[in-house]
C-alpha positions, 0 to 999 in steps of 0.5 A, a space after each residue: 767751784 763757788 766763791 764765798 765772798 763773805 767767808 773772808 771779810 776782805 772780799 766784799 766791798 761797796 763803792 760810791 761817790 758823793 758830793 762834798 759840801 764846803 764848811 762855809 755858810 755859802 753851802 757850795 759844793 767843795 768837791 767829790 768824795 769816793 769811798 770803798 766800804 767793807 760790806 762785812 765790817 761796814 768800815 771804810 777801806 779807802 776814801 779819795 777826794 777830788 776838788 772838782 765836784 763835776 768829776 766823774 767816778 771814772 777818774 777813780 778807776 785806776 785807784 779802785 783797780 789797784 785796791 781790789 785783789 782777785 776774788 773780790 766782789 765789788 758793788 758799783 755805782 752806775 757811774 762805772 758802767 762802761 765795758 772797758 772798766 768792767 773788762 779790766 775787773 774781769 781780767 783781775 778776777 774781780 766780780 761785780 754787781 752794778 745797776 743797768 743803765 736806763 735804756 740798756 738792752 739785755 738778753 737772758 741767757 739762762 734762768 737759774 731759779 724762779 724762787 726768790 729765796 736764798 
């Protein structure tokens, strides 16, 4: 059974974290913003802010897990690349796409197509 994420606009999301600069002239980094965006409407679904600019994306994992219903596709930043979190997504029936870490070791199990077209 195929999962058509784009048939229901609530099922495809993008997440990313970014630094938030202070409005003062000192141009200091004021904190970190983490945003979840709907891929179909391109509108923010949720925005979280942390005052520590060095905070890891992993501090937003619980909030993200609580936000995502089953049968959602989420595009993740590499900051979420650890297997316990990915396993939690799988257990919630949330599919994900993320970039591999630079020195990741992979083994190809199956090639579905050699054609790059959709």
